[in-house]
C-alpha positions in Angstrom: 1.9 -11.0 20.0 -0.2 -13.0 17.6 -3.3 -10.5 17.0 -4.5 -7.4 17.7 -6.3 -9.0 20.8 -3.6 -9.7 22.5 -2.6 -5.9 23.0 -5.4 -5.6 25.5 -6.3 -2.0 23.9 -9.0 0.2 25.3 -12.3 -0.5 24.6 -12.9 2.2 21.9 -9.5 1.7 20.6 -10.1 -2.1 19.9 -13.5 -1.9 18.8 -11.8 0.8 15.6 -9.1 -1.3 15.0 -11.8 -4.6 15.0 -13.7 -2.2 12.6 -10.9 -1.9 10.1 -10.2 -5.3 9.8 -7.1 -5.6 11.8 -6.3 -9.2 12.8 -2.8 -10.3 12.3 -0.3 -7.8 12.8 2.6 -7.2 10.0 6.6 -7.8 11.5 7.2 -3.6 12.3 3.7 -4.1 14.2 4.6 -7.0 16.0 7.6 -5.3 17.2 6.8 -2.4 17.5 3.5 -2.0 19.5 4.5 -4.0 22.8 7.4 -1.0 23.0 5.3 1.9 22.3 2.3 0.8 24.3 4.4 -0.5 27.1 6.2 2.9 28.7 7.6 6.5 27.7 10.0 5.8 25.4 12.3 7.1 22.4 11.9 4.7 19.5 13.2 3.9 16.5 11.2 1.8 13.5 13.1 0.7 10.6 10.5 -0.5 7.8 10.2 0.5 4.4 6.7 2.0 2.8 3.8 -0.2 3.0 4.3 -2.2 5.9 2.0 -1.1 8.2 4.0 1.4 10.4 0.9 4.2 10.5 -0.7 1.7 12.7 2.4 0.6 14.4 2.2 4.3 16.1 -0.9 5.5 15.5 -2.2 3.1 18.1 0.0 4.0 20.7 -0.1 7.4 20.1 -4.0 7.2 20.6 -3.5 5.1 23.9 -1.8 8.4 25.2 -4.1 11.2 24.4 -6.1 12.8 26.6 -9.6 13.2 24.7 -10.6 15.5 26.9 -7.8 18.5 26.8 -8.4 20.4 23.5 -4.2 21.0 23.3 -2.3 19.3 20.9 -0.8 16.2 22.2 0.9 14.3 19.3 2.7 15.6 16.5 3.3 13.7 13.3 5.3 14.6 10.7 5.5 13.4 7.1 7.4 14.3 4.0 4.5 15.2 1.5 0.9 16.6 1.4 -0.4 13.2 -0.1 0.9 11.3 2.7 -0.4 14.0 5.6 -3.6 13.5 4.3 -3.4 9.6 4.4 -2.2 9.1 7.8 -4.8 11.9 9.3 -7.1 9.7 7.9 -6.3 6.5 9.1 -5.5 8.2 12.7 -8.8 9.3 12.3 -10.7 6.1 11.8 -8.8 4.6 14.6 -9.3 7.5 16.9 -12.7 7.9 16.2 -14.6 6.0 19.7 -12.3 8.0 21.6 -13.5 11.2 20.4 -10.4 12.3 19.6 -9.3 15.3 16.8 -6.7 15.0 14.3 -6.1 17.4 11.8 -3.9 17.9 9.0 -1.8 20.8 8.1 -0.3 21.1 4.5 1.0 23.5 2.4 0.1 24.2 -0.6 -3.7 25.5 0.4 -4.8 28.6 2.3 -4.4 29.3 5.9 -8.2 30.3 6.8 -9.5 26.2 7.2 -6.0 25.3 9.2 -6.3 28.6 11.8 -10.1 27.5 12.3 -9.3 24.0 13.2 -6.5 24.8 15.7 -8.7 27.4 17.2 -11.5 24.4 17.9 -8.6 22.4 19.2 -7.0 19.1 17.7 -5.3 16.6 20.0 -3.2 15.5 17.2 -1.9 17.2 14.1 -0.2 15.6 11.1 1.5 17.7 8.9 4.5 18.6 6.5 7.5 20.7 8.2 7.3 23.4 6.7 3.7 24.3 7.1 3.7 23.2 10.8 6.8 25.7 11.4 4.6 28.7 9.7 2.4 28.2 12.3 4.6 28.0 15.3 5.8 31.0 13.9 2.8 32.8 13.5 1.9 31.7 17.0 -1.4 29.5 15.8 0.3 26.2 17.2 2.1 25.7 20.5 3.7 22.6 21.2 3.8 22.9 25.0 1.4 19.9 26.0 3.0 17.8 22.7 3.7 14.4 24.3 4.7 12.1 21.6 6.6 13.8 17.8 6.2 11.1 15.4 8.8 11.7 12.1 7.1 8.9 9.5 9.4 8.6 6.6 12.3 10.6 8.7 14.9 9.5 5.6 12.2 11.2 2.8 11.9 14.1 4.7 15.7 14.7 5.5 16.8 13.8 1.8 13.9 16.3 0.6 16.4 19.1 2.8 13.7 19.4 5.9 16.2 18.4 8.3 16.9 21.9 9.6 13.0 22.2 9.9 12.3 19.0 11.9 15.2 20.0 14.3 13.3 23.5 14.9 10.4 21.5 15.4 11.7 19.1 18.1 13.4 22.1 19.5 9.8 23.5 19.7 8.8 20.9 22.0 9.2 20.2 25.8 12.0 17.7 25.7 11.5 16.6 29.6 8.0 15.7 29.0 8.0 14.6 25.1 9.3 11.4 23.3 10.4 10.9 19.4 9.2 8.1 17.7 11.2 7.9 14.3 10.3 5.4 11.6 12.3 5.2 8.7 13.3 2.9 5.3 17.3 3.1 5.6 19.3 4.5 8.8 21.6 7.1 6.6 24.2 9.3 8.1 22.0 12.1 8.3 19.0 10.2 10.2 21.4 8.8 12.6 23.0 12.3 13.2 19.4 13.8 14.2 18.3 10.1 16.0 21.9 10.9 18.1 20.9 14.4 18.9 17.5 14.1 19.5 16.4 10.4 21.1 17.5 9.2 24.4 18.3 5.8 24.5 15.7 4.5 22.2 14.7 1.4 21.8 14.8 -0.4 17.9 12.9 -2.1 16.3 13.9 -2.9 12.5 12.2 -5.4 10.1 14.5 -7.5 8.0 14.8 -6.6 4.0 13.1 -10.1 3.1 10.1 -9.4 5.3 9.7 -6.0 4.0 8.6 -7.7 0.6 4.9 -9.2 0.7 5.0 -12.8 -0.2 2.3 -12.3 -3.2 4.7 -9.9 -5.0 6.1 -11.5 -8.3 9.4 -10.1 -9.4 10.4 -10.6 -12.9 13.1 -9.0 -14.9 13.4 -8.7 -18.9 16.8 -8.4 -20.4 16.7 -5.4 -23.0 18.5 -3.3 -25.1 17.9 0.6 -23.9 16.1 1.7 -27.4 14.1 -1.0 -27.4 12.3 -0.4 -23.8 9.5 2.2 -24.7 8.1 -1.1 -27.2 8.7 -3.5 -24.7 7.0 -1.9 -21.7 3.4 -1.4 -24.2 4.1 -5.3 -24.8 3.9 -5.9 -21.3 1.1 -3.6 -20.2 -0.9 -5.3 -22.9 -0.1 -9.0 -21.9 -1.6 -7.9 -18.4 -5.1 -9.0 -17.5 -5.2 -5.7 -16.3 -2.9 -2.9 -15.5 -2.9 -0.4 -12.9 0.3 0.5 -12.2 4.0 2.8 -11.9 6.4 3.2 -14.0 9.7 4.1 -12.0 12.2 6.4 -14.2 15.4 7.6 -13.3 15.0 11.3 -14.9 12.6 13.9 -14.8 13.3 14.1 -18.7 12.8 10.7 -19.6 9.6 10.4 -17.2 8.3 13.2 -19.7 9.1 11.4 -22.7 8.2 8.3 -21.7 4.3 9.4 -20.9 4.4 11.6 -24.3 5.3 8.4 -25.7 2.4 6.3 -24.0 -0.3 9.0 -24.4 0.5 8.9 -28.0 0.1 5.2 -27.9 -3.4 5.7 -26.8 -2.7 4.4 -23.0 -4.4 6.8 -20.2 -1.2 7.4 -18.6 -0.2 10.7 -16.6 3.1 11.6 -14.8 4.7 12.7 -11.2 7.8 14.5 -11.4 9.8 17.4 -9.4 8.4 20.5 -11.9 4.8 19.7 -11.4 3.1 22.4 -9.3 0.9 21.4 -6.0 -2.3 21.4 -7.9 -1.2 19.5 -11.2 0.3 16.9 -8.9 -3.3 16.7 -7.5 -5.0 16.6 -10.4 -2.8 13.6 -11.7 -3.4 11.9 -8.1 -7.3 12.2 -8.0 -7.2 10.9 -12.0 -5.2 7.8 -11.2 -7.1 7.2 -7.6 -10.1 7.5 -9.4 -8.7 5.3 -11.8 -9.4 7.5 -14.7 -5.8 7.0 -15.8 -4.1 3.6 -15.4 -0.4 4.4 -15.8 1.3 6.4 -13.5 5.1 7.2 -15.0 7.4 8.8 -12.2 10.4 9.6 -10.4 11.3 8.1 -7.0 11.4 11.6 -5.9 8.2 13.2 -7.1 6.6 9.6 -5.5 7.7 10.1 -2.3 4.7 9.7 -0.1 2.3 8.4 -2.6 0.1 5.6 -1.8 -2.2 4.1 -3.4 -4.1 0.5 -2.9 -4.6 -2.0 -5.3 -1.7 -1.5 -7.8 -1.7 -4.4 -10.1 2.3 -3.5 -11.4 4.9 -1.3 -10.4 7.5 -1.3 -13.1 11.5 -0.4 -12.8 12.0 1.1 -16.2 15.6 0.8 -15.1 16.5 -1.5 -11.5 17.9 1.6 -9.5 21.4 1.6 -8.2 20.4 3.1 -4.6 19.0 -1.0 -4.2 16.9 0.3 -1.0 14.9 2.3 -3.5 14.1 -1.1 -5.3 12.5 -2.5 -2.0 10.5 1.0 -1.6 8.9 1.2 -5.6 7.8 -2.9 -5.1 6.5 -2.9 -2.0 3.6 -0.3 -3.2 2.2 -3.5 -4.9 0.9 -6.3 -3.2 -0.7 -4.9 -0.3 -3.2 -6.4 2.1 -2.2 -10.1 0.8 -3.4 -9.2 -2.7 -1.1 -10.5 -5.5 0.9 -7.9 -7.7 3.7 -8.1 -10.3 7.1 -6.4 -10.1 8.8 -6.0 -13.5 12.3 -4.5 -14.1 13.4 -3.6 -17.5 17.8 -4.6 -17.5 19.7 -3.8 -19.7 22.9 -6.2 -19.8 25.3 -4.5 -19.1 23.0 -3.7 -16.0 22.2 -7.6 -15.2 24.5 -7.5 -12.1 21.9 -5.5 -10.7 19.6 -8.4 -10.7 22.1 -10.5 -8.5 22.5 -7.6 -6.1 18.7 -7.2 -5.5 18.4 -10.8 -5.0 21.2 -11.0 -2.5 19.3 -8.0 -0.9 16.6 -9.2 -0.5 16.8 -12.7 -0.3 14.4 -13.3 -3.1 14.9 -15.2 -6.6 13.7 -12.8 -9.6 12.4 -14.5 -12.7 13.9 -14.0 -15.9 11.2 -13.0 -18.5 10.8 -14.2 -21.8 10.3 -10.9 -23.8 6.7 -11.3 -25.7 6.2 -11.4 -29.5 4.3 -9.6 -31.8 1.8 -12.4 -32.1 1.3 -13.2 -28.5 0.5 -9.3 -28.1 -2.0 -9.3 -30.5 -3.7 -12.6 -29.4 -4.2 -10.9 -26.0 -5.2 -7.6 -27.1 -7.9 -9.6 -29.5 -9.1 -11.4 -26.6 -9.9 -8.1 -24.4 -11.5 -6.8 -27.6 -13.9 -10.1 -27.4 -14.4 -9.1 -24.1 -15.7 -6.0 -24.6 -17.7 -7.0 -27.6 -19.8 -9.7 -25.7 -20.1 -6.8 -23.0 -22.2 -4.7 -25.2 -25.8 -3.8 -24.6 -26.8 -1.5 -26.9 -26.2 -2.7 -30.2 -29.7 -2.8 -31.4 -29.9 1.2 -31.5 -26.4 0.9 -33.3 -28.5 -1.6 -35.8 -31.1 0.4 -36.3 -28.8 3.3 -37.7 -27.2 1.3 -40.3 -28.2 2.2 -44.0 -28.0 0.8 -47.4 -24.4 2.2 -47.7 -23.3 -0.5 -44.9 -25.2 -3.3 -46.2 -23.3 -2.2 -49.7 -20.0 -2.0 -48.2 -20.5 -5.5 -46.3 -21.4 -6.8 -49.9 -20.3 -10.4 -50.0 -18.0 -10.9 -47.0 -18.3 -13.5 -44.7 -18.9 -13.3 -40.4 -15.0 -13.2 -40.3 -14.0 -10.8 -42.6 -16.4 -8.4 -41.1 -15.3 -9.1 -37.6 -11.6 -9.1 -38.9 -12.2 -5.7 -40.6 -13.5 -4.1 -37.3 -10.7 -5.6 -35.2 -7.7 -3.7 -37.3 -9.8 -0.7 -37.2 -10.1 -1.0 -33.2 -6.3 -1.8 -33.1 -4.4 -0.9 -35.7 -1.3 -1.4 -34.3 -1.4 -4.9 -33.8 -1.0 -5.5 -37.3 1.3 -2.9 -38.2 4.5 -4.7 -40.1 6.7 -1.6 -40.3 9.8 -1.6 -38.4 10.0 -0.6 -34.6 10.0 3.0 -33.8 12.5 4.9 -33.3 13.7 5.0 -29.3 12.7 7.7 -26.9 15.0 11.4 -26.8 15.9 10.5 -23.8 16.1 6.8 -23.4 20.0 6.6 -22.9 19.9 9.0 -20.1 20.2 7.0 -17.8 23.7 5.3 -18.5 24.8 8.5 -18.1 23.9 9.3 -14.8 21.5 7.1 -12.8 23.4 7.1 -9.7 22.6 11.1 -8.3 19.3 11.5 -6.6 19.2 15.1 -7.7 19.9 14.8 -11.1 17.5 16.0 -13.4 14.7 15.6 -11.1 
């Protein structure tokens, strides 16, 4: 299978695939699609976030749906509301010419709209396990006609405590006539136990770690002292031509402290952590997607299901010791063939993790040189120059200048006038005081970085 044309899809689905610009399949699509389109099978697909899994299961699922029946025939389970909405949106686009209704069902919102959607009829539902069970218990959702159940990000759902919910949903489906497709980045012991219990002789597709990483992502690491990380992070942000990215921290406390530090420095930053309510999380995500904030600091748990396009950077405030998380993190940039940069801040004591990452991913990481103050200042001034040249309404400003401005300028030459304005716009660039004290929690990752539940 070299292109999507090789799949011989039905005309309505082939038209939607073409409109969405799908031409060359990703590695997981190349393996999974022929298997899932060919027959009635249970299936395990092992691939990281951002490798095209939604189309890998969405296309064959849509081909199996009877558009003339309003009963639920496909169920897609996702770990978070955000991912459920994203998956629902893409499945809807793929199935639009087949007349298939896709309904997202998730918690943190009212039931009325979901009740109405189920009553009108939907062939596919995409939702979070807890809310789907709520509807099953309320008799508003029946899975008796289900043909396929998809577990998307199965390892994430199980690590978030949804294992019993998944099992209850699988038990509510007609085991004799339905099939289960399990997609996961890793095959942990718990994921394996679910697969062994509910999948019958599953076919397997597995993407190698090296295939999980985009060839257009540049991986760089910097050897730094723990207490210098906040300052160096700011330097790296300033050196970027543009920065729209994620910063991953090990603990919730560090996420909060680092976000506060960045806000005090004037950056458009926000955060995601386990203590945020659903409404707060949605506001943060909406602002980030709309690029009202350009920097999102988060823990791995809080970022699950997060899929934002066009990220320029992913920064590991420290390399995770669970190295699979490294692949998860940096896979969020360099999507759809675009370039992206993955940066890791590494202390001398954790330098060995770089070697482990290189061994895991079969790629080389480049050691970066920490930028000096002058280099950062020149970059920041260059950005100010670009803004200076773009100004369109300066005539109106000139009209407001009175004699006080003329006296203030006095005998100054052009260089001094411009220099004063640059110093006023970016005073931190010319602050020769000693570096600021490190964050209160800057050393927290040293004490307990290994445990997934710590501080999150």
